[in-house]
C-alpha positions in Angstrom: 0.0 -0.1 0.0 2.8 2.4 0.7 3.9 2.2 -2.8 0.7 4.2 -4.0 1.5 7.2 -2.1 3.4 10.0 -3.7 6.4 11.7 -1.8 5.6 14.9 -0.1 8.5 16.6 -1.6 7.4 15.6 -5.0 4.0 16.6 -4.4 5.1 20.0 -3.0 7.0 20.8 -6.0 4.2 20.0 -8.2 1.8 22.4 -6.2 4.5 25.2 -6.1 4.8 24.8 -10.1 1.1 25.0 -10.4 1.0 28.1 -8.4 3.5 29.8 -10.5 1.9 28.7 -13.8 -1.6 30.1 -12.4 0.5 33.3 -11.6 2.0 33.5 -15.1 -1.5 33.5 -16.5 -2.6 36.3 -14.2 -4.3 34.5 -11.5 -2.0 34.1 -8.5 -3.3 32.3 -5.5 -4.2 34.2 -2.4 -1.4 32.8 -0.6 1.0 34.2 -3.1 -0.7 37.6 -3.0 -0.7 37.7 1.1 3.0 36.9 1.2 4.2 39.0 -1.4 6.9 40.5 0.8 8.5 36.8 1.2 8.1 36.3 -2.8 9.7 39.4 -4.2 12.2 37.4 -6.4 9.5 35.1 -7.6 7.3 37.9 -8.7 10.3 39.6 -10.5 10.8 36.4 -12.2 6.9 36.1 -13.1 6.7 39.5 -14.4 9.7 39.0 -16.5 8.3 35.8 -18.1 4.5 36.7 -18.3 3.0 36.2 -21.7 
């Protein structure tokens, strides 16, 4: 049964990637917006790469 679970690191990376993709499409999650002071470098990258 343990083989059917995903590793938490892999799942966390996938969720982070999804949040970045949503932000690139102009719909950042509430947590990204609320924690903007901690994500300045991320927002710089997102603004550079937005389509």
